[in-house]
N, C-alpha and C positions, 0 to 999 in steps of 0.2 A: 594488736600492734607488736612490733618486734621488742623483745626483752633484752636485746644486746646492750643498750646503754645502761639499763638498770643493773644488769650483771656486771658491766664494766665498773660501775660505781661501787659495787660490793667488793670486787677484787682490789680496787684502788683503796678503799677503806681498810681492808685487811692489811695491805702494804703499809699504809700510813700508821696504823696502830702498832704493827710489828716494828716499824722504824722508831716510833716513839718509845717503845719499851726496850729498845736496844737489841732486837732480834738479829739473827744472822743476816748479813747483807745479801747473800745469795737468795735466801728465802724472800726477802723484801723485793728484790729485783724480779724474781720469778713471778710474783703476783702482779707487779706493775706490767710485766710483759703480757700476761694474760689479759689484763685490763685493756691494753692497747690492741691486742688481737681482736677482742670483742668489739671495740670501737670501729675497727677497720673491716670487720666481717661483712660480706655482702649478703649473707643469708642469716635468718634468725637461728642462732645456735641453741636457744632454748627449745625451739620447735624441732631442730635436728636431734637434740637429746631425747625428745619425746618419741620421735618416729624411727630414728636410726642411731642409737647411742654409740655404737661401735665406730661410726664415722667421725665422731668428735676427736678421737685420738689421731686421726689422719691430718688434722688441721695443724699447721706449724704454730708452735707456741702453746698448744693445749696438751699437757701431759696427763698422766693417770690421776694425779691428785686434783688438778683443776677440773678434769672431766667429771670426777666424782662430785665435786662441789656444784657444778652446773646441773648434774642430774638430781642432786639433793634439792636445789632451788626449784626445779621443775616439779618434783613430787611434794615438797613441803612448803614452798613459797619463801624459804629462808635458807641461809647457810649458817650452820651451827658455829663454825669457827669465827665468823664475823660477830655473831651475837655474843659469844664468850669473850672475844677480845674487847668489844665495846663495853661489856659489863665490867671489865677489869680496870677501866679508867673512868674518871669523871666525865659525865655526858657532854660537857661543854668544851673539853680539850680538843677533840678533832677539828672543831671549827677554827681553832687558832692556826691550824696549818693553812687555811685559806688566806691568811694575811700575808701579803707580799713581804718577803724578807725574813719570814719566820719559818725556817726549816725545822726538821725533827729535833735537832740538837738544841736549838734555842727554845723551842716549845717545851722540851723536857726540862731544861733549866728553869724556865718560868714556872712550870707546874710543880716540880719536885722541890725546888729551892725557894721559889717566890710565892707559892700558894696561889698561882693563877690557874683557875680551873674553868674559865669561860672568857668570852670576849668582853662581857660586862665587867668582870673582875679585873681584866687587863686595863680597861679604861679607867677604872677607879684607882688602881695602883699607879698608873702613869700620872694621874692627877695629883695624888698625894706624895709622889716622889719616892715611894718605898722600894722601887726596883733598882735604884742606882747602885746599890752595893753588890748586885749579883754578878757572877763571872760573865764577861763579854757584854755587859749591859752598860756601856759608857754613854755619855750624853749624846754622842752622834747616833748611836744605835737606837736609843730611846726616841730621839727626834724622828728618825726614819720610820719607826713603828707607828708613831702618832700620825705621820703623813700618810702611811699606808691605810690606817683606819679611816682617815678623812676621805681618801680615794674610794674605799669600799662603800662608804656611805653614799657616794654619788652614783654608784652602779647598782645599788640595792633594788631588787625587783625587776631588773633587766635580764632578758634571756638572750644568749648568743644566737646569732643567725643560724649557725651550724647545728644547734640543738633544736630550734623551732621549725625550720623548713622541713626536715624529714617527718616530723610529727604531722605537720599540715598536709604534706603530700600523701602520707599514708591514710589520713582521715578522708581526704578528697577521693582517693582511690576506693576506699570503703564505701563512701556515699554513692559514687558512680555505680558500683556493683550492686548497691541496694536498690537501684532503679529510681525512677521518678525525677531524674536530673536531666535538664535540657542543656544548660551551661553552668559551669562552676569554676571558681578560681579563688586562690588566696588573695588577700588584699592588704591594705594598711602598710605599715613600715616594712613588713615582711616582703611584700611584693616589690617595694622600692629598694630592697636589698640592703637595708641598714644593718650595721654590724650587731646591734642589739635591738630587741623589740620588747614591748610590754605584753600585749596579748596577741593571739592568732585570730585574724579576721578572715572569714570565708563568706563569699557572696555566691548565691546560686539562683538560677531560675528553674521552676519546676511546675509541672501540671498537677502534681500532688504534693504540695508543700507540707501538709500535715504528716504525711508518711516520711518525708525527708527529715523533718525535725525529730520524729520518733526514732528514726534510724540513728541519728546522732546521739540521742539520749541513751540508746542501747549499744553504742559502739564499744568494742573491746578497749579496755584501758581507761574508761570513764570512771572517775572516783566520786564525782558529785555533780548533780544538775543544779546550776545556780539560777537560771532563768528558763522558763518554759512557756513560750508564747506561740502565736499563730505565724509571726513573721521573724521572730528572733528566738534562738535558743543559745544559752551559754552553759558550758560544762567546764569542769576542771579535770584534767587528765591525771593519771598516776604519776606523771613527771612533774606535777605541780603547775602546769600551764593552763591558762584560761583560753578557751576557744569560743568565739562568737560566730554563729551561723545566722546570716540574714538571707531570706528568700524574697524574690520579687517576681513580677510577671516578666516573661521573656522579652516583651516589648520595651521594658524599662531596664534591662540588664546592663547595657552599656553605661547608662547614666549612674546606676547604683555602683557599678564597679569603679568608675571614675571617682565618684564621691568618696567611697570608703577606702580607696587606695590613698588618696591625699597627694601630697601633704596638705595640711590646713592652709599653709601659706600659698601653695600652688593653686588650691581651689579658690581662695580669695581673689587671686589675680584673674582667674578665669571668669569669676562672677562679675568682677569689675569690667572686664572686657565685654562680657555679654550685655551689661547695663548700657554701656556706651553705644552698643549696636541696637538698642531698643529690645533686648531679649532678657530672659530670666532663666538662670541655670540653677537647678537643684538636683537632688538625688533621684528624681523621677524623670528628668529630661530637660531639654533646652526648649523654652517656650517663647512665643511673642509676648512682650510685656504689655499689659493694659492697666495703667495706673488708676483708672476709674472703676475698675471691676473689684468686687469684694472676693475675699478668699484667695486661695492659691489656684494656679491654672489647672492643676490636676483635680482639685475639688470641683471646679467648674466644668470638668469634662473636656477641656481643650486638648487638641492633639498637638504633640510636641513637634518642633522643627526637626529635632534629632534626639534619639534616646536609645536606639537598639544596640549601637556599638559605640565604643569610645572614639573610633576613627571618624564616625559621622559627626560627632559633636565637635571635635577639633576642626574638622573641615568647615562646618557651619560657622565657626568662630574665625575663619580665615587663617587657621594655623595648621602646621604639619602635625602628624601624630607624634606625641612626645613620649618616649619610652619611660616606663614607671620610675626607673632609677634616677632620672633627671628631674623629677617633679618636686623640686625643693625651693623654687623661686630663686634660683641662682643664675638667672639670665636665659632660661630656656624658652620664654615667650618672645624674647627679643632676638635671640641668636639661634639659628637652626643647628641642631645637634650634628656632629660629624656623620657624614654619609656612610663612613666605614667604621662606625662605633663598634668596638670590640665585642666579639661573641665567642662562646666556648668552641664552636665549630672551627674558628679561625686558628686555634692553637695547634702547632705542628711540632713543638719541641719542648722537652723538659730539661731545664738547665740546673736543677738543684734537687738532688735526691741522695738517699743513703742506702748502703748495703750492709750485710752482716759484717763487713770489715770494721765498721764502727758500731752504730746502734740501730741499724736497720734489721728487718726480719727476712729479707730475701737476698739471695746471692746476686752476683753481677748479672748472670744470665737470666735469673728470675725477674729482675727489674727491667732488663732489656725486653723480655717477652711482654711485660705489661705495657711498655711504651709502644711496641709494635701493634698490640691488640687495640690500642687507641688511635692508630693511624699516624703516629709521630714519625718524622724522618730523622730526628736527632734526639739522643739522650746523653746527658753528661752526669757521670757518677761523681758525687762530691762528698765523700766521707769526711768526718770531722778531723781537724788538725790536732796536734799533740797536746795542746793545753787543755782540751776537753777530756780530761781523764774520766769523768763520770759518764761520758758518752763513748768511751773506748777509743778516744782519739788516737790517730796513727803517729807513731814515731817516724823519723825520717827513713829509717830502715824499712819499717812496715809500709810506709807510703810508696817507696820505690818498688817493693815487691807487688804492691797493689796496682801500681801503674802498669807493670809488666803483665799482670793477670788481665787487666782491662783491655790492653792492646791485643792480647791473644784472643780474647772473646770478640773483640771488634773485627778481627779478620774473619771469624766464622760468620758474622752477621753483616759483613760489608755490603752485600748486594741488597740488603733490606733496610738497613738503618745505620746512621753514623753513631758510633759508640765512642765517647770521648772520656779521657781521664782528667778529672778535675778534683778539687778539694774545696770544702767550706773552711776557709782559713780564718781563724780568730783575728779580729782587729784588737790589738793589745791596748792597754790604757793609754800608752803614749803615742798611739797611732801607727806604730810599726806592725808588721804582720808576723804571724806565728811561725813561719818558715823563712829561712834566708832566701835571698833572691835567686841564687843558683838552683835551689830546690824548686822554687816556684816556676822557674823557667823550664823545668822538666815536665810540667803539667801542660795539658791542652787548654785548661780553663780554670779561672780562679773566681770563686765567690767569696768575698770578704765580708764577714759579719761580726757585729758586736754581741757578746754573750755575757760579759761581766761588767762590773762597775756601771750599772745602768741607772744610778741615781746622780750621776755627775751633773754639774751646772751646765746650762745650755751652751755657753761659750766654749767650755771645755769639750763637750760632746761634739760640737760643730767642728772644732779643729781636729779632733780625733778622726771623724769620718772624712773630713776633707783630705787628710793625709792619705787615707786609703783610696779615695777617688783619684788622687793625683799619682798614685803608684802605677807605673807603666804596664805592669803585668796583670792588673785587676780588670775583670770584665763586668762584674756585677757586685753591687753592695746589697747583701742579703738582709732581709727584715731590718731596715736601718735604725729603728728605734728600740727594738728588742721588747716591745710591749706585749703583754698577754691580756686579751680582752676580758674585762671585768675582774682582773686579778692583779695586773702590774702595769703601771703607767709607762715605764720605760724611759728612754732618753727623750729629750726635747730639743733636738738640734734645730738650727735655722734651715728648714727644708728648702725654702725658696733659694737660698744661697747655694746649698748643696746641689740642687737641681741645675742651677746655672753653671756651676763648676763641672758637674758631670757631663753636661752638654758639650763643654769645651774639650773634655778629655775622652769623649766617645765611650763613656761608661754608663751602664744601665742601673737604675735604682729598681729594687724588686718590690713587687706586690706579692707577699707570701700568702698563698691561698689557704694555708692551714687555718681553720676557723677559730683557733685559739689566738692567732696572730693578726691576720688581715693587716699586714704591715709591709708597705705603706698603707695608710688609711686613705679614704676617698678624697679628703681635702688636700692631702699631700700629692695625690695623683694629678689633681687639677693644677697644682703648682708646677709639676713636671711638664704637663701639656703646655702651659703658658711659657715655660722656659725652653721648650723644644728638646727636652731631655728624653733619652731612650728609657723605656720601662720594660722590665722582665716580669712575667707572671708565672710563678712556679709553685708547685704543690709542697715542696720540701718533703717529698714522700719518703717514709721509712718502711713502707709495706704496700701491698697491692691496693688496699682500701683507700689509702691516702690520695691516690690519683683522682679519686672521685670527688675530692674537695675543690677541684679546679673551678667549678661554677661560682663558688663563693669569692674567689679572687677576681673572677670576671665581673661579678656584680659590683665589687668595690671599684674596679677599674672603670666600669661604665659610669658609675656615680661621679667619677673624676673626669668624664668626657674623653676617655682615651680612645683614639682611633687605631686601626690596624697598623698603619705605617710606622707608628712610634713604639710598637711592641715587638721586641726582637723574636719572641716565640712564634710569631705569625709569618716570619720571613721564609723564603724558599730555602732549601737545603744549601744551595750554592751561595746565596746572599749571607745567610747566617755563618756559613763556613768562612767566607771572606772577612767578616767582622771579627770572628774569633781569631783567625790567623793574623789579623792586623795588630794584635797585642803580643805577637811572638816574633 
């Protein structure tokens, strides 16, 4: 399996410890950039280092120093600088950085002045009140830290969708290549596109199941075999994820896939429906019920009414085939899903992305080329506004120069793609925008996003976002809550009210497809659908690899029952252009 994510974590850890120990900011940022490059890379850079190390230095973001570290990892399995840095601080200190609201400066204060060397120590000192006298640790800050710890407790053991799916797909590809696979798919909450999952479930049919289970046990990246049986094997990967493989006869594959995909609530509703029809549904198939007979239908050797495919089972139950993302007992048995349910192939525009002008890794032309390669008819470059100093946000002077550069590039590409000058403009705490209106009017497109003060009360957050929705020059509200999956709860505005107001003002609310965000979340998308509010699905791309995160945003939107007609990214070039121009 690819080592990119493991390497990315190593460089991120180096950056974190350097930051904690007060190292040069340039060095810290350089390591963070390498981590991001590794996360975005389409090929396994460890394998590249093994086979063609000279090419490493041709990859943007990989310099001589980072290339040497990657080569060192390939040959030794570790990076000495990381080991030395971690040895220089208490083992529990880096974990403190995972607590929302605790940046390097505060962690350094807690560690060096408060004696906090682990999450457990932090909990104890919060409980006994001994942190109150530390610089910057007033009652409000300490309360926020306590709330963050409570939030982390609720997410413990959950794996982000964007971390789990690549591992699952890589394992499935490996098992296919190993042979003996008839049909195979991931299942469970991963197949349903939930933002976080517990374990990875894989269902397969095979003529040689023993060989398939053996292949999984010997797969690259397996750290431990947890269960080894004739129909089920469980392993733990080097990433710390548990993977469960279940094999069935091909004639039972559809029933098994349906059962192990879930959700539990959806399956209960299906079984109830089957019972009312005189049928019995289980993981082996849909059978005619015989209350007088002993044992299960499969034990008696009865032939199922349907079992081979999910579609045949739904049809036998008098239902349409229900996409996995909708199987949550949220009305999918009573209401037919939208016929135009959103799909990745429907997306024709990227309306929120960043270049090297702020914190991206590609030039204007580089981002445009990526959009063309994906068949898009429109791309909007939306670099950060001036308040985002840490993201190299653009001053008014720099913004105007950037607009001019975008429009020059747009002329070159005019016959292939619409290239528009936009900005991701900060929504300030009071609801105003980060640039004055006369400057905003010079832009083709405005994405207004919250990046700060993300702990505000719900009513305050709602009014702040409503002010942006009502601004006549705003097209999209970007990642409206500012949450980070498994790390930061973000704002909690009244999304239903926000969606209704956005519908009135012809403003789209964004599903940010970055797997760290997935914001709007699925329940929020459903509110938008019910309110008739426009939705944008954007990758918030900062480099080439980020465009590949689009399917995660699509999964979230599908879980919210979003149809094509309400997603602005699916519109034709002409229709999208008319909507954009209507705000000018």
